[in-house]
MDAnalysis code that builds the backbone (N, CA, C; Angstrom):
import MDAnalysis as mda
import numpy as np

u = mda.Universe.empty(681, n_residues=227, atom_resindex=np.repeat(np.arange(227), 3), trajectory=True)
u.add_TopologyAttr("name", ["N", "CA", "C"] * 227)
u.add_TopologyAttr("resid", np.arange(1, 228))
u.add_TopologyAttr("resname", ["MET", "HIS", "ARG", "ARG", "VAL", "LEU", "MET", "SER", "LYS", "SER", "ALA", "THR", "ALA", "ARG", "THR", "ARG", "ASP", "PRO", "GLU", "ARG", "THR", "ARG", "GLU", "LYS", "LEU", "LEU", "GLU", "ALA", "ALA", "MET", "VAL", "GLU", "PHE", "ALA", "THR", "HIS", "GLY", "LEU", "THR", "GLY", "ALA", "LYS", "VAL", "GLU", "ARG", "ILE", "ALA", "ARG", "ARG", "ALA", "GLY", "VAL", "ASN", "LYS", "ARG", "LEU", "VAL", "TYR", "HIS", "TYR", "PHE", "LYS", "GLY", "LYS", "GLU", "GLN", "LEU", "TYR", "GLY", "ASP", "VAL", "LEU", "GLU", "ARG", "THR", "TYR", "GLN", "GLN", "ILE", "HIS", "ARG", "ARG", "GLU", "ASP", "ALA", "ILE", "ASN", "LEU", "ASP", "ALA", "ARG", "ALA", "PRO", "GLU", "GLN", "ALA", "LEU", "ALA", "ASP", "LEU", "ILE", "ASP", "ARG", "LEU", "PHE", "GLU", "ARG", "ILE", "ILE", "ALA", "LEU", "PRO", "HIS", "ALA", "ASN", "ALA", "VAL", "ILE", "ALA", "ASP", "GLU", "ASN", "LEU", "HIS", "GLN", "ALA", "ARG", "HIS", "ILE", "LYS", "THR", "ALA", "PRO", "TRP", "VAL", "LYS", "ASP", "MET", "HIS", "ALA", "ARG", "LEU", "ILE", "ALA", "GLN", "ILE", "GLU", "THR", "MET", "LEU", "ASP", "ALA", "GLY", "SER", "ALA", "ALA", "GLY", "ILE", "PHE", "ARG", "PRO", "ASP", "VAL", "ASP", "PRO", "VAL", "ARG", "PHE", "PHE", "ILE", "SER", "VAL", "LEU", "GLY", "LEU", "CYS", "LEU", "THR", "TYR", "VAL", "THR", "ASN", "ARG", "TYR", "THR", "MET", "SER", "VAL", "VAL", "PHE", "SER", "ARG", "ASP", "LEU", "PHE", "SER", "PRO", "GLY", "GLU", "ARG", "GLU", "ALA", "TRP", "LYS", "ARG", "HIS", "VAL", "LEU", "ASP", "LEU", "CYS", "LEU", "ASN", "GLY", "LEU", "ARG", "PRO", "VAL", "SER", "ALA", "GLU", "THR", "PRO", "ARG", "GLN", "ASP", "ALA"])
u.atoms.positions = np.array([
    [1.022, -0.985, -0.290],
    [0.140, 0.199, -0.385],
    [0.873, 1.454, 0.427],
    [1.904, 1.098, 0.806],
    [2.179, 2.256, 1.106],
    [3.337, 2.497, -0.399],
    [3.939, 1.628, -0.991],
    [4.752, 1.569, -2.618],
    [3.722, 2.148, -3.545],
    [2.085, 2.110, -3.557],
    [1.619, 2.252, -4.203],
    [1.359, 3.851, -3.665],
    [1.280, 4.441, -2.909],
    [1.032, 5.623, -2.574],
    [2.413, 6.424, -3.419],
    [3.412, 6.118, -3.052],
    [4.984, 6.937, -3.476],
    [4.744, 6.599, -5.045],
    [4.607, 5.785, -5.897],
    [4.295, 5.428, -7.317],
    [3.093, 6.659, -7.394],
    [2.051, 6.492, -7.239],
    [1.276, 7.285, -7.772],
    [1.233, 8.530, -7.246],
    [2.180, 9.063, -6.087],
    [2.875, 10.659, -5.789],
    [3.615, 11.203, -6.597],
    [4.637, 9.981, -7.545],
    [5.597, 10.228, -8.186],
    [5.164, 9.992, -9.820],
    [3.921, 9.601, -10.148],
    [3.509, 9.684, -11.360],
    [2.537, 11.072, -11.575],
    [2.166, 11.611, -10.153],
    [1.664, 12.780, -10.455],
    [2.268, 14.000, -10.215],
    [3.650, 14.341, -9.714],
    [4.422, 14.903, -9.874],
    [4.829, 14.829, -11.576],
    [4.990, 13.885, -12.066],
    [5.661, 13.974, -13.608],
    [4.532, 14.526, -14.307],
    [3.003, 14.244, -13.952],
    [1.854, 14.944, -14.779],
    [1.814, 16.509, -14.527],
    [2.157, 17.036, -13.396],
    [2.321, 18.263, -13.182],
    [3.199, 18.956, -13.811],
    [4.650, 18.297, -14.091],
    [5.204, 18.866, -14.906],
    [5.431, 18.488, -16.361],
    [4.555, 18.622, -17.146],
    [3.820, 18.355, -18.489],
    [5.248, 18.763, -19.417],
    [5.837, 19.854, -19.156],
    [6.562, 20.322, -20.535],
    [7.756, 19.214, -20.030],
    [8.463, 19.206, -18.997],
    [9.788, 18.066, -18.603],
    [9.554, 17.052, -18.702],
    [8.150, 16.576, -18.632],
    [7.942, 15.006, -19.174],
    [8.478, 14.847, -20.319],
    [7.624, 15.864, -21.139],
    [7.864, 15.519, -22.427],
    [9.031, 15.700, -23.341],
    [9.938, 16.821, -22.691],
    [11.268, 16.997, -23.108],
    [11.746, 15.621, -22.790],
    [12.010, 14.851, -21.273],
    [12.977, 14.190, -21.316],
    [12.241, 13.039, -22.481],
    [11.415, 12.671, -22.656],
    [10.330, 11.727, -23.600],
    [11.201, 12.023, -25.034],
    [11.550, 13.465, -25.031],
    [12.077, 13.626, -26.479],
    [13.422, 12.864, -26.830],
    [14.213, 14.177, -25.311],
    [15.717, 13.131, -25.450],
    [15.805, 11.527, -25.405],
    [15.059, 10.938, -24.918],
    [15.389, 9.736, -24.637],
    [15.008, 8.676, -26.118],
    [14.391, 9.669, -27.018],
    [13.625, 9.398, -28.114],
    [14.890, 9.568, -28.957],
    [15.233, 10.428, -28.839],
    [16.742, 10.678, -29.956],
    [17.675, 9.985, -29.811],
    [17.638, 9.654, -28.704],
    [19.118, 8.638, -28.618],
    [18.276, 7.240, -29.060],
    [17.286, 6.977, -28.598],
    [17.006, 5.756, -29.519],
    [16.582, 5.255, -30.809],
    [16.386, 6.575, -31.549],
    [16.181, 6.457, -32.674],
    [17.517, 6.645, -33.495],
    [18.118, 7.669, -32.379],
    [19.750, 7.436, -33.576],
    [20.828, 6.353, -32.930],
    [20.519, 5.229, -32.308],
    [20.866, 3.983, -31.978],
    [20.503, 2.832, -32.993],
    [19.144, 3.145, -33.094],
    [18.197, 1.781, -33.496],
    [17.690, 2.519, -35.003],
    [17.158, 3.386, -34.842],
    [16.479, 3.889, -36.670],
    [15.235, 3.964, -35.539],
    [14.569, 4.486, -37.157],
    [12.907, 4.531, -36.840],
    [12.386, 2.820, -36.611],
    [12.881, 2.179, -37.584],
    [12.191, 0.835, -37.612],
    [12.904, -0.010, -36.586],
    [14.003, -0.214, -36.120],
    [14.454, -0.680, -34.581],
    [13.833, 0.133, -33.479],
    [13.285, 1.224, -33.362],
    [13.211, 1.745, -31.951],
    [12.227, 1.286, -30.929],
    [12.279, 1.194, -29.965],
    [10.766, 0.486, -29.013],
    [10.408, 1.395, -28.143],
    [9.526, 1.698, -28.076],
    [8.822, 2.650, -27.293],
    [9.214, 2.301, -25.697],
    [8.989, 0.986, -25.668],
    [9.279, 0.496, -23.994],
    [10.974, 1.134, -23.712],
    [11.658, 1.070, -24.782],
    [13.279, 1.516, -24.476],
    [13.280, 3.235, -24.102],
    [12.404, 3.744, -24.768],
    [12.089, 5.098, -25.024],
    [11.632, 5.588, -23.100],
    [10.803, 4.989, -22.982],
    [10.306, 5.243, -21.693],
    [11.101, 4.945, -20.574],
    [11.246, 3.917, -20.798],
    [12.843, 3.331, -19.538],
    [13.505, 4.198, -19.294],
    [14.520, 4.405, -20.358],
    [15.655, 5.679, -20.051],
    [14.916, 7.100, -20.079],
    [13.896, 7.197, -20.332],
    [13.269, 8.839, -19.688],
    [12.963, 8.956, -18.324],
    [12.783, 7.590, -17.553],
    [11.783, 7.265, -16.659],
    [10.650, 7.253, -16.453],
    [9.669, 7.125, -16.920],
    [8.554, 7.083, -16.785],
    [7.635, 6.167, -17.518],
    [6.375, 6.144, -17.300],
    [5.608, 4.808, -17.728],
    [5.718, 4.642, -18.790],
    [5.084, 3.652, -19.815],
    [4.874, 3.593, -21.062],
    [4.033, 4.555, -21.587],
    [2.964, 4.162, -20.600],
    [1.537, 4.694, -21.164],
    [1.648, 6.098, -21.350],
    [2.905, 7.096, -20.730],
    [2.561, 8.783, -21.264],
    [3.401, 9.037, -22.300],
    [3.799, 7.773, -23.040],
    [4.336, 8.249, -24.245],
    [3.453, 8.208, -25.171],
    [2.425, 7.371, -24.816],
    [1.134, 7.499, -25.686],
    [0.023, 9.036, -25.352],
    [0.520, 9.325, -23.718],
    [-0.351, 10.280, -23.522],
    [0.074, 11.531, -24.277],
    [1.414, 11.555, -24.404],
    [2.017, 13.100, -24.970],
    [2.072, 12.870, -26.644],
    [2.416, 11.572, -26.982],
    [2.738, 11.405, -28.600],
    [1.684, 9.980, -29.250],
    [1.127, 10.403, -29.775],
    [0.115, 9.234, -30.524],
    [0.929, 8.048, -30.661],
    [2.038, 7.558, -31.132],
    [2.515, 6.651, -31.374],
    [4.246, 7.308, -31.826],
    [4.698, 6.227, -31.988],
    [5.915, 6.164, -32.369],
    [6.641, 6.989, -33.886],
    [5.515, 6.947, -34.240],
    [5.892, 7.781, -35.974],
    [5.695, 9.236, -35.556],
    [4.488, 9.449, -34.922],
    [4.627, 10.655, -34.351],
    [5.627, 11.396, -33.647],
    [6.336, 10.717, -32.410],
    [7.481, 10.737, -32.030],
    [8.672, 11.281, -32.353],
    [8.430, 10.012, -33.371],
    [10.055, 10.575, -34.593],
    [9.712, 11.302, -35.359],
    [8.733, 12.057, -35.754],
    [8.301, 13.358, -36.636],
    [9.027, 14.354, -35.240],
    [8.351, 14.226, -33.856],
    [8.799, 15.388, -33.177],
    [10.373, 15.775, -32.963],
    [10.843, 14.406, -32.925],
    [12.009, 14.352, -32.543],
    [12.648, 14.709, -33.971],
    [12.802, 14.910, -34.650],
    [12.848, 15.344, -35.980],
    [13.126, 16.946, -35.990],
    [12.229, 17.793, -35.449],
    [11.639, 18.984, -35.648],
    [12.840, 19.248, -34.332],
    [12.824, 18.445, -33.098],
    [13.711, 19.108, -32.426],
    [15.138, 19.163, -32.695],
    [15.233, 18.139, -33.344],
    [16.624, 18.062, -34.064],
    [16.936, 19.345, -34.980],
    [16.254, 19.883, -36.189],
    [16.993, 21.197, -36.570],
    [16.645, 22.123, -35.781],
    [15.553, 22.283, -34.499],
    [15.831, 23.385, -33.849],
    [17.314, 23.112, -33.187],
    [17.584, 22.235, -32.542],
    [18.900, 22.483, -31.926],
    [19.874, 22.436, -32.798],
    [19.956, 22.454, -34.252],
    [20.858, 22.921, -35.530],
    [20.796, 24.547, -35.588],
    [19.395, 24.717, -35.952],
    [19.801, 26.608, -35.963],
    [19.611, 26.895, -35.210],
    [19.445, 26.688, -33.725],
    [19.440, 27.377, -32.922],
    [21.301, 27.805, -32.642],
    [21.942, 27.289, -32.915],
    [23.743, 27.105, -33.083],
    [23.620, 28.072, -34.385],
    [23.257, 27.349, -35.470],
    [23.751, 28.573, -36.085],
    [22.934, 30.120, -35.861],
    [21.763, 29.788, -35.618],
    [21.414, 31.727, -35.558],
    [22.197, 32.402, -34.539],
    [23.034, 31.923, -33.847],
    [23.525, 32.614, -33.107],
    [24.614, 33.474, -33.630],
    [25.041, 32.871, -34.670],
    [26.055, 33.944, -35.640],
    [24.932, 35.095, -36.403],
    [25.412, 36.505, -36.111],
    [24.931, 37.686, -36.243],
    [25.831, 37.961, -38.099],
    [25.178, 37.016, -38.943],
    [25.848, 37.271, -40.063],
    [26.406, 39.241, -40.451],
    [24.504, 39.440, -40.501],
    [24.592, 40.533, -41.579],
    [25.668, 41.663, -40.503],
    [25.924, 41.503, -39.498],
    [27.322, 42.633, -38.582],
    [28.701, 42.244, -39.119],
    [28.586, 41.357, -39.837],
    [29.976, 41.324, -39.990],
    [30.340, 41.230, -41.539],
    [31.563, 41.527, -41.817],
    [32.420, 41.515, -42.758],
    [31.913, 40.195, -43.777],
    [31.424, 39.918, -44.924],
    [31.142, 38.869, -45.847],
    [31.996, 37.706, -45.694],
    [33.182, 37.736, -45.658],
    [34.075, 36.792, -45.783],
    [34.053, 36.307, -44.475],
    [34.376, 37.004, -43.016],
    [33.995, 36.607, -41.575],
    [32.979, 35.957, -41.449],
    [32.161, 36.849, -41.938],
    [30.248, 35.894, -41.600],
    [30.563, 34.455, -42.211],
    [30.743, 34.394, -43.728],
    [30.727, 32.863, -43.565],
    [31.982, 32.111, -43.198],
    [32.954, 32.655, -42.458],
    [34.323, 31.695, -41.804],
    [33.471, 31.311, -40.585],
    [32.824, 32.193, -39.897],
    [32.019, 31.989, -38.918],
    [30.822, 30.711, -38.680],
    [30.387, 31.273, -40.166],
    [29.285, 29.563, -40.609],
    [29.857, 28.439, -40.450],
    [30.830, 28.887, -41.281],
    [31.682, 27.434, -41.668],
    [32.059, 26.624, -39.906],
    [32.876, 27.597, -39.104],
    [33.120, 26.970, -38.121],
    [31.730, 26.390, -37.303],
    [31.028, 27.480, -36.820],
    [30.223, 26.725, -36.294],
    [29.326, 25.368, -36.586],
    [29.412, 25.535, -38.003],
    [28.501, 24.451, -38.354],
    [29.487, 23.395, -38.147],
    [30.454, 22.901, -38.173],
    [31.958, 21.718, -37.757],
    [31.274, 21.715, -36.911],
    [31.671, 22.676, -35.577],
    [31.743, 22.684, -34.346],
    [30.315, 21.566, -33.956],
    [28.971, 22.514, -34.477],
    [27.631, 21.551, -34.227],
    [27.273, 20.690, -34.702],
    [28.370, 19.766, -35.420],
    [28.139, 18.660, -35.867],
    [29.064, 17.704, -35.326],
    [30.099, 18.062, -34.670],
    [30.682, 17.194, -33.785],
    [30.111, 17.434, -32.414],
    [29.069, 18.178, -31.781],
    [28.410, 18.423, -30.431],
    [27.362, 17.598, -30.673],
    [26.696, 17.418, -31.803],
    [25.200, 17.030, -31.706],
    [25.196, 15.211, -32.939],
    [25.983, 14.578, -32.156],
    [26.115, 12.844, -32.971],
    [25.058, 12.485, -33.007],
    [23.836, 12.701, -31.915],
    [22.489, 11.986, -32.090],
    [21.760, 12.420, -33.375],
    [21.686, 13.684, -33.314],
    [21.632, 14.553, -34.632],
    [21.553, 14.219, -35.320],
    [22.978, 14.246, -36.072],
    [23.651, 13.408, -37.096],
    [22.910, 12.496, -37.240],
    [22.479, 11.032, -36.637],
    [22.431, 10.011, -36.897],
    [20.685, 10.109, -36.665],
    [19.954, 11.075, -36.507],
    [18.357, 10.887, -36.668],
    [18.598, 11.207, -38.056],
    [18.722, 11.812, -38.628],
    [18.823, 12.868, -40.201],
    [19.588, 12.131, -41.115],
    [20.406, 11.170, -40.893],
    [20.681, 10.039, -41.323],
    [19.657, 8.980, -41.998],
    [19.211, 8.928, -40.628],
    [18.121, 7.742, -40.557],
    [16.530, 8.413, -41.649],
    [16.275, 9.418, -41.586],
    [15.247, 10.420, -41.863],
    [15.418, 10.184, -43.316],
    [17.070, 10.574, -44.081],
    [17.293, 10.158, -45.298],
    [17.215, 8.491, -46.105],
    [17.463, 7.630, -44.789],
    [17.007, 6.300, -45.411],
    [15.186, 6.234, -45.510],
    [14.268, 6.849, -45.137],
    [13.078, 7.074, -45.224],
    [12.443, 8.152, -46.390],
    [13.544, 8.380, -47.165],
    [13.537, 9.315, -48.189],
    [12.533, 10.559, -47.788],
    [13.167, 11.338, -46.661],
    [12.379, 12.258, -46.227],
    [10.746, 12.286, -46.218],
    [10.356, 10.823, -45.935],
    [8.903, 10.683, -45.777],
    [8.596, 11.592, -44.793],
    [9.043, 11.809, -43.624],
    [8.003, 12.159, -42.558],
    [8.485, 13.901, -42.183],
    [9.199, 14.426, -43.062],
    [9.378, 15.790, -42.775],
    [8.909, 16.869, -44.259],
    [8.157, 15.257, -45.329],
    [8.047, 16.375, -46.858],
    [7.104, 16.978, -46.294],
    [6.202, 17.231, -45.496],
    [4.650, 17.944, -45.213],
    [4.955, 18.912, -44.005],
    [6.346, 18.334, -43.247],
    [6.335, 19.504, -42.072],
    [5.945, 20.563, -42.295],
    [5.265, 21.720, -41.879],
    [5.136, 23.281, -42.177],
    [6.282, 24.071, -41.463],
    [7.634, 23.465, -40.989],
    [8.795, 23.518, -40.122],
    [9.850, 24.041, -40.833],
    [9.724, 22.543, -41.441],
    [11.138, 22.317, -42.610],
    [11.571, 23.063, -42.727],
    [10.403, 23.467, -43.879],
    [11.485, 24.780, -45.169],
    [11.999, 26.370, -44.397],
    [11.180, 26.676, -43.695],
    [11.077, 27.661, -42.759],
    [12.204, 27.620, -42.109],
    [12.973, 26.943, -41.529],
    [13.701, 27.003, -40.427],
    [15.219, 27.191, -41.494],
    [15.032, 26.396, -42.717],
    [16.158, 27.082, -43.455],
    [16.283, 28.538, -44.293],
    [14.991, 29.062, -44.262],
    [14.989, 30.079, -45.341],
    [15.798, 30.857, -44.678],
    [15.817, 31.378, -43.528],
    [16.571, 32.754, -42.870],
    [17.936, 32.203, -43.398],
    [18.078, 30.739, -42.727],
    [20.187, 30.945, -43.126],
    [20.278, 30.899, -44.704],
    [19.663, 30.365, -45.628],
    [20.180, 30.609, -46.663],
    [19.979, 32.219, -47.138],
    [19.120, 32.839, -46.269],
    [18.699, 34.291, -46.891],
    [20.230, 34.876, -46.844],
    [20.459, 34.629, -45.202],
    [21.466, 35.703, -44.636],
    [22.792, 35.127, -45.720],
    [22.957, 33.893, -46.183],
    [24.222, 33.345, -46.609],
    [24.185, 34.452, -48.254],
    [22.967, 34.225, -49.101],
    [23.343, 34.884, -49.891],
    [23.268, 36.479, -49.883],
    [22.751, 37.025, -48.833],
    [22.832, 38.564, -48.595],
    [24.826, 38.423, -48.493],
    [25.382, 37.896, -47.794],
    [26.557, 37.850, -47.542],
    [27.526, 37.664, -49.387],
    [26.688, 36.423, -49.778],
    [27.557, 36.147, -51.303],
    [27.283, 37.343, -51.770],
    [26.174, 38.037, -52.172],
    [25.654, 39.469, -52.726],
    [26.889, 40.470, -52.300],
    [27.085, 41.138, -50.701],
    [27.733, 41.507, -50.356],
    [29.037, 41.547, -50.979],
    [30.069, 40.724, -51.085],
    [31.168, 39.988, -51.350],
    [31.314, 40.153, -52.638],
    [30.316, 39.873, -53.469],
    [30.353, 39.759, -54.947],
    [30.600, 41.131, -55.143],
    [29.794, 42.102, -54.616],
    [29.456, 43.725, -55.114],
    [30.897, 44.447, -54.213],
    [31.786, 43.583, -53.507],
    [33.315, 44.537, -52.931],
    [34.038, 43.925, -53.946],
    [33.934, 42.998, -54.825],
    [34.877, 42.449, -55.509],
    [35.621, 41.091, -55.133],
    [35.036, 40.741, -54.268],
    [35.919, 39.473, -53.046],
    [35.301, 38.322, -53.637],
    [33.967, 37.985, -54.331],
    [33.220, 36.898, -53.926],
    [33.076, 36.592, -55.876],
    [32.971, 35.332, -56.251],
    [32.673, 35.880, -58.103],
    [30.924, 35.650, -57.523],
    [30.498, 36.244, -58.519],
    [28.949, 36.599, -58.483],
    [28.191, 35.321, -58.826],
    [28.356, 34.504, -59.272],
    [27.769, 33.704, -59.903],
    [27.573, 31.981, -58.327],
    [27.782, 31.913, -57.469],
    [27.984, 31.133, -56.646],
    [25.899, 31.265, -55.576],
    [25.546, 30.480, -55.712],
    [24.262, 29.495, -55.413],
    [24.353, 29.255, -54.161],
    [23.382, 29.953, -53.068],
    [23.931, 30.265, -51.358],
    [23.591, 28.278, -50.842],
    [22.598, 27.947, -51.996],
    [21.944, 26.729, -51.486],
    [23.167, 25.684, -51.723],
    [23.669, 25.615, -52.943],
    [25.207, 24.662, -53.463],
    [26.033, 24.797, -52.547],
    [26.781, 26.547, -51.888],
    [27.566, 26.769, -51.196],
    [27.143, 25.566, -49.677],
    [25.856, 26.294, -49.163],
    [26.105, 25.329, -47.466],
    [25.759, 24.187, -47.713],
    [25.467, 23.398, -49.186],
    [25.392, 21.745, -48.933],
    [26.892, 21.082, -49.104],
    [27.868, 22.673, -49.729],
    [28.898, 21.758, -49.951],
    [29.895, 22.146, -48.376],
    [29.645, 23.126, -48.080],
    [30.521, 23.185, -46.360],
    [30.030, 21.962, -45.722],
    [28.129, 21.621, -45.479],
    [27.797, 20.806, -45.226],
    [28.346, 19.364, -45.239],
    [28.844, 19.007, -46.649],
    [29.740, 17.845, -47.016],
    [30.444, 17.810, -46.743],
    [31.305, 18.457, -46.210],
    [33.055, 19.084, -45.888],
    [33.046, 18.602, -44.614],
    [31.491, 18.858, -44.003],
    [31.908, 19.187, -42.399],
    [31.385, 17.329, -42.290],
    [30.113, 17.419, -42.733],
    [29.327, 16.032, -42.042],
    [30.623, 14.351, -42.572],
    [30.577, 14.394, -44.317],
    [31.698, 13.394, -44.240],
    [32.886, 13.233, -43.077],
    [33.383, 14.131, -42.764],
    [35.032, 13.805, -41.982],
    [34.148, 13.105, -40.399],
    [32.938, 13.891, -40.374],
    [32.415, 13.592, -38.734],
    [32.234, 12.131, -38.535],
    [31.077, 11.859, -39.430],
    [30.878, 10.631, -39.667],
    [31.106, 9.518, -40.005],
    [32.613, 9.947, -40.720],
    [33.214, 8.412, -41.441],
    [34.499, 8.676, -40.537],
    [34.367, 9.113, -39.858],
    [35.859, 9.397, -38.888],
    [36.671, 8.209, -38.369],
    [35.997, 7.300, -37.852],
    [36.459, 5.823, -37.429],
    [36.936, 5.228, -38.873],
    [35.839, 4.801, -39.804],
    [36.384, 3.914, -40.745],
    [37.891, 4.905, -41.134],
    [38.022, 5.823, -41.809],
    [38.755, 6.616, -42.279],
    [40.046, 6.675, -41.314],
    [39.553, 6.825, -40.029],
    [41.298, 6.583, -39.921],
    [41.779, 5.462, -39.522],
    [40.788, 4.482, -39.139],
    [41.963, 3.069, -40.193],
    [42.345, 2.754, -41.491],
    [41.753, 3.416, -41.867],
    [42.175, 3.396, -43.701],
    [43.519, 4.277, -43.956],
    [43.615, 5.207, -43.281],
    [44.740, 6.090, -43.644],
    [45.706, 6.040, -42.052],
    [45.300, 5.233, -41.384],
    [46.093, 4.864, -40.299],
    [46.839, 6.717, -39.597],
    [45.289, 7.067, -39.403],
    [45.579, 8.343, -38.493],
    [44.464, 8.834, -37.999],
    [45.181, 9.187, -36.582],
    [43.825, 9.310, -35.504],
    [42.987, 11.177, -35.914],
    [42.432, 10.908, -37.010],
    [41.488, 12.285, -38.098],
    [40.417, 12.787, -36.838],
    [40.697, 12.459, -35.597],
    [39.880, 12.971, -34.268],
    [40.384, 13.574, -33.017],
    [41.823, 13.496, -33.344],
    [42.708, 14.265, -32.578],
    [42.717, 15.662, -32.349],
    [42.943, 17.031, -31.597],
    [42.246, 17.913, -31.377],
    [43.311, 18.364, -32.628],
    [44.265, 17.806, -32.953],
    [45.129, 18.516, -34.040],
    [44.654, 18.378, -35.300],
    [44.015, 16.934, -35.365],
    [43.818, 16.673, -37.052],
    [42.057, 17.533, -37.161],
    [41.175, 17.630, -35.742],
    [40.011, 18.329, -36.303],
    [40.454, 19.815, -36.754],
    [41.635, 20.608, -36.032],
    [41.771, 21.796, -36.361],
    [41.997, 22.055, -37.497],
    [43.136, 20.970, -38.248],
    [43.517, 20.929, -39.178],
    [42.611, 21.198, -40.650],
    [41.387, 19.574, -40.107],
    [40.258, 19.373, -41.241],
    [40.019, 20.652, -41.216],
    [39.041, 21.587, -40.091],
    [38.289, 22.487, -40.192],
    [39.269, 24.155, -40.996],
    [40.615, 23.873, -40.718],
    [41.200, 25.130, -41.699],
    [41.356, 24.767, -42.846],
    [41.217, 23.427, -43.555],
    [41.447, 22.741, -44.642],
    [40.013, 23.158, -45.480],
    [38.619, 23.118, -44.726],
    [37.121, 23.007, -45.046],
    [37.149, 24.895, -45.509],
    [37.666, 25.848, -44.421],
    [37.241, 27.066, -44.561],
    [38.236, 27.589, -45.808],
    [39.680, 26.772, -46.089],
    [40.378, 27.266, -47.298],
    [39.728, 27.246, -48.449],
    [39.209, 26.094, -48.187],
    [38.461, 25.292, -49.418],
    [37.136, 26.095, -50.080],
    [36.643, 26.334, -48.985],
    [35.236, 26.784, -49.438],
    [35.699, 28.235, -49.369],
    [36.070, 28.888, -49.030],
    [36.132, 30.880, -48.784],
    [37.008, 30.874, -50.303],
    [37.931, 29.920, -50.541],
    [39.089, 30.413, -51.799],
    [38.342, 29.707, -52.793],
    [37.156, 29.297, -52.750],
    [36.335, 29.067, -53.902],
    [35.301, 29.696, -54.423],
    [35.469, 31.016, -53.608],
    [34.209, 31.983, -53.601],
    [35.316, 33.124, -54.306],
    [36.124, 32.979, -54.466],
    [36.991, 34.341, -55.575],
    [37.172, 34.496, -56.395],
    [37.219, 35.417, -57.287],
    [36.779, 36.364, -58.520],
    [37.985, 35.200, -59.516],
    [37.592, 34.563, -60.444],
    [38.769, 34.177, -61.449],
    [39.475, 35.162, -62.081],
    [40.626, 35.200, -61.759],
    [41.258, 35.904, -62.319],
    [41.215, 36.299, -63.889],
    [41.409, 37.591, -64.466],
    [41.398, 37.582, -65.824],
    [42.462, 37.084, -66.680],
    [44.015, 36.767, -65.941],
    [45.235, 36.555, -66.144],
    [45.138, 35.162, -65.773],
    [44.456, 34.520, -65.311],
    [44.226, 32.651, -65.377],
    [44.296, 32.242, -66.830],
    [45.303, 31.586, -66.801],
    [45.010, 30.903, -68.034],
    [43.951, 29.467, -68.178],
    [42.796, 29.890, -69.331],
    [42.018, 28.426, -68.968],
    [42.443, 27.536, -69.964],
    [42.064, 26.141, -69.194],
    [42.137, 25.181, -69.679],
    [41.205, 24.406, -70.814],
    [41.951, 24.040, -71.755],
    [41.040, 23.437, -72.830],
    [40.249, 22.299, -72.442],
    [38.893, 22.247, -72.893],
    [37.798, 20.881, -73.086],
    [38.401, 20.042, -73.273],
])
C-alpha cells in the first residue's frame, strides 16, 4: 500500500510538469532513434530511458511515428539554434561565412545523435518531413543570410557573382559531415587519428580555405584550360 502511494505521488509529480516530461521523452527518443533507427526503435526502451511509464509516451504522442516526427523537428531546432547565434548581417562577408563554417563544423561534432537521426530520415526518403510546415522555414533565414553575404562579397569584388547559396551550404555541410560521420573508418584506412584535436583543427582550416578560396573571382590573367 505504501509503495502504491509513492508511485502515485511520483506519477502525479510527472504529470504536473508536462513540459519537462515531454522534453525527457524527446531526449530519450533521440538517443533511441539515433541508435536503432525508426524501424528498430522500441517505445518501451524510450520510456525506460526517460524514467516514465510507457503509457505516458502515448499520452504525449499518438505513437512512435509522431514521436519520430517531433524528434526530427527538435533536431533541426537544435541545429538552427546554434547557427542563429551567428550575426551574419553585422560581419564582413568573408568573416561571416568563416564563422558559419566554424559553427557548423563544431555543431556537427557536438550533436552526434542529431546527425544519426537525420541520416535515418534520409533512409526513409524524407517521408516524415516532406509535409512538415516547419522544415523549409527553418532553413529559409539561414539561406537568405548566406545569399546576403555572397551578394555583399560580390559587390565588393571579393566573391564571384555566380555562387548559389544553397549549393554553397550543401558543399560546406558535406565537407564537415563526411569527416565526422566517417572518422572511424577513415582513421583506420589512413592510419591517422582523424579526431585528435590537432587533426580536427587542421581539417576545419582545410574546409575554410577550400570553401572561401572557391568563392574568389577568377582572375582575368588565369589561363583557361582547354576542354
